[in-house]
C-alpha positions as CSV (number, residue, x, y, z in Angstrom):
1,M,8.2,5.4,15.8
2,Y,7.1,4.7,12.1
3,Q,8.6,1.8,10.6
4,R,8.5,1.0,6.7
5,R,7.5,-2.5,6.3
6,L,8.4,-4.7,3.2
7,I,5.9,-7.4,2.2
8,V,7.3,-10.7,1.3
9,T,4.3,-13.0,0.0
10,I,4.5,-16.9,0.3
11,E,2.3,-19.1,-1.5
12,T,1.2,-22.4,-1.9
13,R,0.2,-24.1,-4.3
14,N,-2.8,-25.9,-2.4
15,A,-4.1,-22.6,-0.7
16,F,-6.5,-20.2,-2.0
17,M,-5.5,-17.3,-0.1
18,P,-1.2,-16.6,0.4
19,E,0.3,-16.2,3.6
20,L,1.7,-12.8,3.9
21,I,4.9,-12.8,6.4
22,H,5.9,-9.1,7.3
23,F,9.3,-8.1,7.6
24,T,10.7,-4.6,9.4
25,R,14.1,-3.3,7.9
26,S,15.3,-4.2,11.1
27,Q,14.2,-7.9,11.2
28,L,15.6,-8.5,7.5
29,A,18.8,-7.1,8.8
30,R,18.9,-9.3,12.0
31,A,17.8,-12.9,9.8
32,M,20.8,-11.8,7.6
33,T,23.4,-11.4,10.7
34,R,21.8,-14.9,11.9
35,Q,22.4,-16.6,8.9
36,G,26.0,-15.4,9.0
37,F,26.0,-13.0,5.6
38,F,27.3,-9.9,8.2
39,P,29.4,-10.0,11.3
40,S,27.1,-7.8,13.0
41,K,23.4,-6.5,12.6
42,K,24.6,-2.6,12.7
43,I,26.3,-3.8,9.4
44,A,23.8,-5.5,8.1
45,D,21.1,-2.3,9.2
46,H,23.4,-0.2,6.9
47,V,23.5,-2.2,3.7
48,V,19.4,-3.0,3.6
49,E,19.2,1.1,4.4
50,A,21.4,1.3,1.6
51,A,20.1,-1.3,-0.7
52,L,16.6,0.3,-0.5
53,T,17.5,3.3,-0.8
54,H,19.5,3.5,-4.2
55,I,16.0,1.5,-5.6
56,T,13.9,3.7,-4.2
57,Q,15.9,6.4,-6.1
58,A,16.8,4.9,-9.4
59,L,12.5,4.5,-9.6
60,H,12.0,7.9,-8.9
61,N,15.0,9.0,-11.7
62,G,12.5,6.7,-13.9
63,K,15.0,3.7,-14.2
64,I,13.6,0.1,-14.1
65,V,15.4,-2.1,-11.0
66,Q,15.8,-5.5,-12.3
67,L,17.5,-7.9,-9.0
68,K,18.8,-10.9,-11.0
69,G,16.2,-14.2,-9.5
70,F,14.5,-11.9,-7.6
71,G,12.4,-9.5,-9.9
72,T,11.9,-6.4,-11.4
73,F,10.8,-3.0,-10.1
74,Q,9.1,-0.1,-11.9
75,F,6.9,2.9,-12.2
76,V,3.3,2.2,-14.3
77,P,1.1,5.0,-14.6
78,T,-2.5,4.6,-14.2
79,R,-5.2,6.3,-16.1
80,A,-7.2,8.7,-14.8
81,R,-10.5,7.7,-14.2
82,Q,-13.4,9.7,-15.4
83,I,-16.1,10.2,-12.8
84,S,-15.9,9.1,-9.6
85,R,-18.7,9.5,-6.5
86,H,-17.9,11.0,-3.2
87,V,-19.1,8.6,-0.6
88,K,-20.5,10.7,2.2
89,T,-21.5,13.8,-0.1
90,G,-22.3,11.8,-3.7
91,Q,-20.7,14.4,-5.4
92,P,-18.8,13.8,-8.4
93,F,-15.1,14.4,-8.9
94,T,-12.3,13.1,-11.4
95,L,-9.0,11.4,-10.0
96,P,-6.1,12.2,-11.5
97,A,-3.6,9.9,-12.8
98,S,-0.9,8.5,-10.9
99,R,2.1,6.3,-10.9
100,R,2.3,2.8,-9.0
101,V,5.2,0.4,-8.5
102,R,4.6,-3.0,-10.3
103,F,6.9,-5.7,-9.2
104,T,7.3,-8.5,-12.1
105,P,8.8,-11.5,-10.0
106,S,11.2,-13.2,-11.9
107,R,10.6,-17.1,-13.1
108,R,13.3,-17.9,-11.2
109,L,11.2,-17.1,-8.0
110,L,7.8,-18.4,-8.8
111,N,9.6,-21.8,-9.5
112,G,10.7,-21.3,-6.3
113,A,14.3,-22.4,-7.3
114,T,16.7,-21.4,-4.6
């Protein structure tokens, strides 16, 4: 079964490359249950799924999602590339414009405040 992963990046000021920690939805729910936010993992699973679904739907409806103290999610357009070349055949083609999700961390998250 395919599981989507939430990627949380933890940076240390002296390191050149950030350390990546991957959380599945289930692992996030389990961590929230262990810390006492929810009485059972089943409830935490529903809350995590509902929150991520709501954020995804809001983004697809063209809204900007701002989580106070964490950051902002928004779709941003990308420009179409003029000409690219196919790696194997060498034939030129144009890449169409698309949309990407951009995450902008809040100052509180960047400063490491809890």
